[in-house]
Every structure is written in structure tokens, then in C-alpha cells.
C-alpha positions as CSV (number, residue, x, y, z in Angstrom):
1,M,-28.4,-3.2,38.9
2,M,-30.5,-3.8,35.8
3,N,-32.0,-7.3,35.2
4,A,-30.7,-9.2,32.3
5,V,-32.9,-8.9,29.2
6,V,-33.4,-11.9,26.9
7,E,-35.2,-11.2,23.6
8,H,-37.3,-13.9,21.8
9,V,-37.8,-12.4,18.4
10,L,-39.9,-13.4,15.5
11,A,-38.7,-11.8,12.2
12,A,-40.8,-11.9,9.0
13,P,-41.2,-9.9,5.8
14,S,-43.9,-7.3,5.6
15,R,-45.8,-9.1,2.9
16,Y,-45.4,-12.6,1.3
17,V,-47.2,-13.2,-2.0
18,Q,-47.1,-16.7,-3.7
19,G,-49.0,-18.1,-6.6
20,K,-49.2,-19.0,-10.3
21,N,-48.6,-16.0,-12.6
22,V,-48.4,-13.5,-9.7
23,L,-45.4,-11.8,-11.3
24,Q,-47.9,-9.9,-13.4
25,K,-48.8,-8.1,-10.3
26,L,-45.3,-7.1,-9.1
27,G,-45.8,-3.6,-10.3
28,A,-48.9,-3.1,-8.3
29,H,-47.2,-4.4,-5.1
30,L,-44.0,-2.2,-5.6
31,E,-46.3,0.8,-6.3
32,A,-47.4,0.6,-2.7
33,L,-43.7,0.9,-1.6
34,G,-42.2,3.5,-3.9
35,S,-42.4,5.3,-7.3
36,A,-38.8,4.7,-8.6
37,P,-37.9,1.1,-8.4
38,L,-34.6,-0.4,-9.4
39,L,-34.8,-4.0,-10.7
40,V,-31.7,-6.2,-10.4
41,A,-31.5,-9.3,-12.6
42,D,-29.0,-11.2,-14.6
43,D,-29.4,-11.5,-18.4
44,V,-30.8,-15.0,-18.3
45,V,-33.5,-14.2,-15.8
46,W,-34.3,-10.9,-17.5
47,D,-35.0,-12.5,-20.8
48,I,-37.6,-14.7,-19.0
49,V,-39.4,-12.1,-17.0
50,E,-39.1,-8.8,-18.9
51,D,-42.2,-9.0,-21.0
52,T,-44.4,-10.0,-18.0
53,L,-42.8,-7.3,-15.8
54,R,-43.3,-4.5,-18.3
55,G,-46.9,-5.1,-18.7
56,G,-47.6,-5.0,-15.0
57,F,-45.4,-2.0,-14.5
58,E,-47.2,-0.1,-17.3
59,E,-50.5,-0.8,-15.5
60,A,-49.1,0.6,-12.3
61,G,-47.5,3.6,-14.0
62,L,-44.0,2.6,-12.9
63,P,-40.8,3.1,-14.9
64,V,-38.8,0.0,-15.7
65,T,-35.1,0.3,-14.8
66,R,-32.9,-2.7,-14.6
67,V,-29.3,-3.5,-13.9
68,G,-27.5,-6.8,-14.4
69,F,-25.8,-9.0,-11.8
70,G,-22.8,-11.3,-11.7
71,S,-22.5,-14.6,-9.8
72,F,-22.0,-13.9,-6.1
73,A,-23.1,-11.3,-3.6
74,T,-19.7,-9.7,-3.0
75,A,-18.9,-6.6,-1.0
76,E,-18.0,-4.9,-4.3
77,A,-21.3,-6.0,-5.9
78,V,-23.3,-4.5,-3.0
79,D,-21.4,-1.2,-3.1
80,A,-21.9,-0.9,-6.9
81,L,-25.7,-1.3,-6.4
82,V,-25.7,1.4,-3.7
83,E,-24.1,3.8,-6.3
84,K,-26.8,2.9,-8.8
85,I,-29.6,3.5,-6.3
86,R,-28.2,7.0,-5.4
87,A,-27.4,8.0,-8.9
88,G,-30.9,7.1,-10.1
89,E,-32.7,8.4,-6.9
90,H,-34.4,5.1,-6.5
91,D,-36.7,4.6,-3.5
92,I,-37.0,0.8,-3.7
93,I,-34.8,-2.0,-5.0
94,A,-36.0,-5.4,-6.1
95,G,-33.8,-8.5,-6.6
96,V,-35.3,-10.7,-9.3
97,G,-33.6,-14.1,-9.7
98,G,-31.5,-16.3,-7.4
99,G,-30.2,-16.1,-3.8
100,S,-27.0,-14.2,-4.5
101,T,-28.9,-11.5,-6.5
102,I,-31.4,-11.2,-3.6
103,D,-28.7,-11.1,-0.9
104,A,-26.9,-8.3,-2.8
105,V,-30.1,-6.4,-3.2
106,K,-31.0,-6.6,0.6
107,A,-27.5,-5.4,1.6
108,A,-27.6,-2.5,-0.9
109,G,-31.1,-1.5,0.0
110,H,-30.1,-1.4,3.7
111,L,-27.0,0.7,3.0
112,A,-28.9,3.2,0.8
113,G,-31.8,3.5,3.3
114,I,-34.5,2.4,1.0
115,S,-37.2,-0.4,0.8
116,W,-36.3,-3.7,-0.7
117,A,-38.1,-6.6,-2.2
118,S,-37.3,-10.3,-3.0
119,V,-38.6,-11.8,-6.2
120,P,-37.1,-15.3,-6.5
121,T,-37.5,-17.1,-9.8
122,A,-36.9,-20.5,-8.2
123,A,-37.5,-22.1,-4.8
124,S,-33.8,-22.8,-4.4
125,S,-33.2,-21.4,-0.8
126,D,-34.8,-19.5,2.1
127,V,-32.8,-16.4,1.4
128,P,-35.7,-14.3,0.1
129,T,-37.6,-13.7,3.4
130,S,-34.7,-13.1,5.8
131,A,-33.1,-9.9,7.3
132,L,-29.6,-11.0,6.5
133,S,-27.3,-11.5,3.5
134,V,-24.5,-13.9,3.0
135,I,-21.5,-12.2,1.5
136,Y,-18.9,-14.2,-0.6
137,T,-15.6,-13.6,-2.5
138,E,-15.5,-13.5,-6.2
139,E,-14.6,-17.2,-6.1
140,G,-17.7,-18.2,-4.0
141,E,-16.0,-18.5,-0.6
142,F,-18.0,-17.5,2.5
143,V,-16.9,-14.2,4.0
144,E,-19.6,-13.0,6.4
145,Y,-23.2,-12.7,7.4
146,R,-24.6,-9.1,7.3
147,F,-27.7,-8.5,9.5
148,F,-30.3,-5.8,9.0
149,P,-32.9,-4.3,11.3
150,K,-35.8,-5.4,9.1
151,N,-36.9,-8.0,6.7
152,P,-37.8,-7.4,3.0
153,D,-40.8,-5.2,2.5
154,L,-42.1,-7.7,-0.1
155,V,-41.5,-11.3,-1.1
156,L,-43.2,-12.3,-4.3
157,V,-42.8,-15.9,-5.7
158,D,-44.5,-16.9,-9.0
159,T,-44.9,-20.7,-8.9
160,A,-45.3,-20.7,-12.7
161,L,-41.6,-19.5,-12.9
162,V,-40.6,-22.2,-10.3
163,A,-42.3,-24.9,-12.4
164,E,-40.3,-23.8,-15.4
165,A,-36.9,-23.5,-13.6
166,P,-34.3,-26.4,-13.7
167,E,-35.4,-29.3,-11.3
168,R,-32.0,-28.9,-9.5
169,F,-33.0,-25.5,-8.2
170,L,-36.0,-27.0,-6.3
171,V,-33.9,-29.9,-5.1
172,G,-31.4,-27.5,-3.6
173,G,-34.2,-25.6,-1.9
174,I,-35.5,-28.8,-0.4
175,G,-32.0,-29.5,1.0
176,D,-31.8,-26.0,2.5
177,A,-35.2,-26.3,4.1
178,L,-34.8,-29.9,5.4
179,A,-31.9,-28.5,7.6
180,T,-34.2,-26.0,9.1
181,W,-36.0,-28.3,11.5
182,V,-33.0,-30.5,12.3
183,E,-31.1,-27.3,13.3
184,A,-34.1,-25.5,15.1
185,R,-34.9,-28.5,17.3
186,A,-31.2,-28.6,18.5
187,V,-31.4,-24.9,19.3
188,A,-34.7,-25.4,21.1
189,K,-32.8,-27.6,23.5
190,T,-30.2,-25.0,24.4
191,R,-32.3,-21.9,24.0
192,T,-29.3,-20.2,22.5
193,S,-29.2,-17.3,20.1
194,T,-31.0,-17.2,16.7
195,M,-30.1,-14.9,13.7
196,V,-32.5,-12.2,15.2
197,G,-32.7,-12.8,19.0
198,D,-31.2,-14.1,22.2
199,A,-33.3,-17.2,22.1
200,P,-35.7,-18.9,19.7
201,T,-39.4,-18.3,19.7
202,H,-41.8,-21.2,19.9
203,T,-43.3,-19.9,16.7
204,G,-40.1,-20.1,14.8
205,T,-39.4,-23.6,16.0
206,A,-43.0,-24.7,15.0
207,L,-42.7,-23.2,11.5
208,A,-39.4,-25.1,11.0
209,E,-41.2,-28.3,11.9
210,L,-44.1,-27.6,9.6
211,S,-41.6,-27.0,6.8
212,W,-40.2,-30.4,7.4
213,K,-43.5,-32.1,7.5
214,L,-44.6,-30.5,4.2
215,L,-41.4,-31.6,2.5
216,W,-41.6,-35.2,3.5
217,E,-45.3,-35.2,2.3
218,N,-44.9,-33.4,-1.0
219,A,-41.3,-33.2,-2.2
220,L,-41.3,-36.1,-4.6
221,E,-44.6,-35.1,-6.2
222,A,-43.5,-31.5,-6.4
223,L,-40.4,-32.6,-8.4
224,D,-42.7,-34.6,-10.7
225,A,-44.6,-31.3,-11.2
226,V,-41.4,-29.4,-12.1
227,R,-40.4,-32.2,-14.6
228,S,-43.9,-31.7,-16.1
229,K,-43.5,-27.9,-15.9
230,R,-46.9,-27.6,-14.2
231,V,-48.1,-26.0,-11.0
232,T,-49.7,-28.5,-8.6
233,P,-50.8,-28.3,-4.9
234,A,-47.7,-30.4,-4.0
235,L,-45.4,-27.8,-5.8
236,E,-47.2,-24.9,-4.1
237,A,-46.6,-26.6,-0.7
238,V,-42.9,-27.3,-1.3
239,V,-42.4,-23.6,-2.5
240,E,-43.9,-22.4,0.7
241,A,-41.9,-24.8,2.8
242,N,-38.6,-23.9,1.0
243,T,-39.2,-20.1,0.9
244,L,-41.5,-18.9,3.7
245,L,-41.5,-21.6,6.4
246,S,-37.8,-22.4,6.2
247,G,-37.0,-18.7,6.1
248,L,-39.0,-17.9,9.2
249,G,-37.8,-21.1,10.8
250,F,-34.1,-20.6,10.4
251,E,-34.1,-17.0,11.3
252,S,-36.4,-17.2,14.4
253,G,-35.7,-20.8,15.3
254,G,-31.9,-20.9,15.0
255,L,-29.1,-22.5,13.0
256,G,-26.9,-25.3,14.2
257,A,-24.2,-27.5,12.7
258,A,-25.6,-28.1,9.1
259,H,-25.1,-24.5,7.9
260,A,-21.8,-24.1,9.7
261,I,-20.5,-27.2,7.8
262,H,-21.9,-25.7,4.6
263,N,-19.9,-22.5,5.2
264,G,-16.7,-24.6,5.8
265,M,-17.3,-26.4,2.5
266,T,-17.1,-23.1,0.5
267,A,-13.3,-23.1,1.1
268,A,-12.9,-26.5,-0.6
269,P,-12.6,-26.2,-4.5
270,Q,-14.0,-29.7,-4.9
271,T,-17.4,-28.4,-3.8
272,H,-17.6,-25.4,-6.1
273,G,-20.4,-25.8,-8.5
274,L,-22.7,-27.4,-6.0
275,T,-25.8,-25.4,-4.9
276,H,-26.2,-24.0,-1.5
277,G,-28.9,-26.6,-0.5
278,E,-26.8,-29.5,-1.9
279,K,-23.9,-28.6,0.4
280,V,-26.2,-27.9,3.3
281,N,-27.7,-31.5,3.0
282,L,-24.4,-33.1,3.6
283,G,-24.1,-30.8,6.6
284,T,-27.5,-32.0,7.9
285,T,-26.5,-35.6,7.5
286,A,-23.2,-34.9,9.4
287,Q,-25.2,-33.1,12.1
288,L,-27.5,-36.1,12.6
289,V,-24.4,-38.3,13.0
290,M,-22.7,-35.7,15.4
291,E,-25.7,-35.5,17.7
292,G,-26.2,-39.3,17.8
293,A,-29.7,-39.3,16.2
294,P,-31.6,-42.6,16.3
295,S,-30.2,-44.9,13.5
296,Q,-33.6,-45.2,12.0
297,E,-33.9,-41.5,11.6
298,I,-30.5,-41.3,9.9
299,E,-31.3,-44.1,7.5
300,D,-34.8,-42.6,6.7
301,F,-33.0,-39.3,5.9
302,I,-30.5,-40.8,3.7
303,V,-33.1,-42.8,1.7
304,F,-35.5,-39.8,1.4
305,T,-32.7,-37.4,0.3
306,T,-31.3,-39.9,-2.1
307,K,-34.7,-40.2,-3.8
308,V,-34.9,-36.3,-3.9
309,G,-31.5,-36.2,-5.5
310,L,-29.5,-34.6,-2.7
311,P,-25.9,-35.4,-1.6
312,N,-25.7,-37.3,1.6
313,S,-22.1,-38.6,1.2
314,L,-18.6,-37.2,0.8
315,A,-18.3,-38.5,-2.8
316,E,-21.3,-36.4,-3.9
317,I,-19.6,-33.2,-2.8
318,G,-16.4,-34.1,-4.5
319,L,-14.4,-35.6,-1.6
320,T,-13.3,-38.9,-0.3
321,A,-12.3,-40.1,3.1
322,E,-8.7,-39.8,2.1
323,D,-9.0,-36.1,1.5
324,T,-8.0,-35.5,5.1
325,A,-6.5,-32.0,4.5
326,E,-9.7,-30.7,2.9
327,I,-12.0,-32.3,5.5
328,E,-9.9,-31.0,8.3
329,A,-10.0,-27.5,6.8
330,I,-13.8,-27.7,6.4
331,A,-14.1,-28.9,10.0
332,E,-11.9,-26.1,11.3
333,A,-14.0,-23.5,9.5
334,A,-17.2,-25.0,10.7
335,A,-16.1,-25.0,14.3
336,A,-14.6,-21.6,14.2
337,E,-15.4,-19.2,17.0
338,G,-18.8,-17.5,16.5
339,E,-20.2,-20.1,14.0
340,T,-23.7,-21.4,14.5
341,I,-22.4,-24.9,15.2
342,H,-21.9,-23.8,18.8
343,N,-25.6,-23.6,19.3
344,M,-25.7,-27.4,19.5
345,P,-26.6,-28.9,22.9
346,F,-23.0,-30.3,23.3
347,S,-19.5,-29.1,22.9
348,V,-18.3,-29.2,19.4
349,T,-14.7,-29.5,18.2
350,A,-13.2,-29.7,14.6
351,D,-12.3,-33.2,15.3
352,L,-15.9,-34.2,16.0
353,V,-17.0,-32.5,12.8
354,A,-14.3,-34.2,10.7
355,D,-15.1,-37.6,12.3
356,A,-18.8,-37.2,11.6
357,M,-18.2,-36.3,7.9
358,I,-16.0,-39.3,7.3
359,A,-18.5,-41.6,9.1
360,V,-21.3,-40.3,6.9
361,E,-19.6,-41.8,3.8
362,T,-19.7,-45.3,5.2
363,I,-23.2,-45.0,6.6
364,S,-24.5,-43.6,3.3
365,R,-23.1,-46.4,1.2
366,R,-24.4,-49.1,3.6
367,V,-28.0,-47.6,3.8
368,R,-28.1,-47.2,0.0
369,K,-27.0,-50.8,-0.6
370,E,-29.5,-52.1,1.9
371,H,-32.4,-50.2,0.2
372,G,-31.3,-50.9,-3.4
373,L,-30.5,-47.3,-4.1
374,P,-27.5,-46.2,-6.4
375,E,-24.1,-45.9,-4.9
376,P,-22.8,-42.4,-4.4
377,E,-20.9,-41.1,-7.4
378,L,-17.9,-38.8,-7.2
379,Y,-18.9,-35.2,-8.0
380,R,-16.4,-33.3,-10.1
381,A,-16.5,-29.5,-9.8
382,P,-16.7,-27.6,-13.1
383,H,-13.6,-25.7,-14.2
């Protein structure tokens, strides 16, 4: 009889490049991976990056071939990119822009059997470094995770672009990254599965904690830098925390309740229009309540994330405590079989999730009032 095998896996991109104006060197980095790249970027992003990219590609002797992209990484969008890859005989595909573009590119690169690169133009999530994609419907509802046997061959983040991007993108990235440590420390207690292995690595957990530390020390100053459209050491630290450290931390440290609650929220129309990280932050707040975290920690988290500009109440994701049908639907989806919420070190039910979400509203309002912070305002999804 064979002994059981438990894998502790650290997953990471082959190369991570970050810095001011590094987009100029994208061609040189891609040249090492292939000779016929396909660039994927929506029209808004392409208008911003085209001139800089062309110069670098000319120096590297690479052709510039670009296709557009829609709103979400759907199965149909992925399949369309695979057809483009095969028709053009491309040997590397690079996603330039936001998380959905990059997710679609990773999935297409995998299906086509070629190399792929992530070139985020904002530090809005930890998607770029990971070996998985989140697939949605055309309406933005969560469908599935797709897992790949390797991480991107290249991740390149130009912090000058991040400084020019809307402040809300960086705020969302901070929300996504703050969840990484809260979830990883829960998984460390259970030693349950991560996105890439049977149990977390100590390295993945430690990187998740480092991401948390850098954010608490630098987030507010990094937001000041974006408001000034300047690159500062604080912004560089937050970009690394949001993108690299959070990416490695969630993938090799494990996910818990926060992201499962986010996935449940995608089914509620009231939450549409919020960024990934904004929804995740409500999930993190609910997870802290669910696990019975010390009251001071919960209060500190609410104060800090309010200052950052992240939702930590039902109202700020478009719901009220009276929206019981929506809250129960979110809770049921979050507690579905196979969701990462079952990595928590206690048994989780939909009732527990719903109770925690409703309790968050009361807690958030009390803490904000005690600290002289603005009351939560009801978010209304765009139509």
C-alpha cells in the first residue's frame, strides 16, 4: 500500500519586473520568450500604451499585433483568443490592462500551448502572477476557476502607469491584497488545500503577512502619490504588495471566506459595478466577524479600510439588512460545496455567513461613529 502524498507547493511567475517606465522594455523581455507576440488590450488601454510599446518592440525587432477585449473573461472570449493565436501562428500572448484581460489571456495561452505574459496597467488585483483564471458570464457573474500547470512566463508592472490610473483601481487592489493575510493565516491553522497544493507552504503564508504589513505602512501615502500622479517609494511598496506578494500569498498560502463571499456577491445585481477588491473587502470584514477575531482587530480594520476608501458595510455594496433574499443567496453561494470558505478552521454554514454579513453593518456604523468617520452611504449599481 502506497503512503499518502501531501504536496506543499510554491507557485510563482518565471520573472517579475516592476518599476517606473519599464513598459519601454516589454519588447526586450518578450523577445526572450518568442518571436510572434499577440497583444491583447482594450481600446482605452491601447491608446495609453501604444506609442511606448511600439518603440520598444521596434528596438527588439518584434512585430506589433494587437486585438481588442471586452469587459469580462468569459469562456467565449477565451476561445476567440485561442482562434486568433492559431490563425496568426503566435508563440506568446500578452494581456495588457486589467484583471479580466489578463485572466482571458492566461486561459487562452494555456489552451493554445504557448507562453503568456501579464502586463497590468493598474495595481488593482493579484491576478497577474497566478496560475489560474476566473471565468465569468457576460453579465459578470462568477462561473468557475480554471487552473493551469504553470504561472505566467513574465509579469511586468510599470508603476508610472499605475500612478496615472484612477485612484479607485489602487484602492481595489489594496482590498484584494488585505484579504490575503486574513485568509492565509486561517488556512495555516487547518493546513488545508491551497490553489496549487494540498497544504500551504510557510513561504506563501509569510509572503501574505508581508503584503499585509506593507499595506498598513504605505497604503495611505501611496494613494497620495496616485492623486499627485507621481511614483514614490510608498507607491512602489503597495504595487508590490498588491501584485506580487498578494499573488504569491493567496496562491501558495490559501484562500478562505473572504473570496468565497466575493464570489457569492457576483450573483447580486446590486453589487455590479464594484471592483473585485471592493467586494472582497466586505468579505474580509465578514470573515473577521465569523471567526470571532478580537474586537480591536475588527475595529482597526474598519477604521483603516474606511480611510483607504474600501467598503466595510452592506450599504456600500448596495444592500441593507432588510435585503434578506439577496443576502441569503450570497451566503448560499459562498458556502457551496467546493468553495474556499471550507478552508476555515471551523464548520461553515450559509446561516453563519448571512449572520456575519448582517452583523457587519451594525459594527461598521458603530465603529465609524466612535471614530468620527463618515457613515456608510448606500451604493447604487450603474445601469
